[in-house]
C-alpha positions, 0 to 999 in steps of 0.5 A: 500499499502506498503512503496515504492510499486508502481502499474502500470496502463495499457490501452490496454497493454501499461503503462498509469499511475503509482500509488504510495504512497503519501509519496513517491510522496512527496519525489520524488517531493522534489528530483526533485525540488532540482535538478532543477536550475531555469532560472531567468528572468532579469526583475523579481525574478520569475523563467521563467521555471515552474516545469511542463515545466521541467518535460515534 
């Protein structure tokens, strides 16, 4: 796979998944995580919103 190349996988003609290189995936996650401001719970220092909740 060439750098920054992605492959779309379809199911019954509808895009179902995207395949991309590991470096591009890691970079995308780093960018997403740095742009998300977690909401902090007053009773703990752990974020009350997970990255998966933000992405969905």
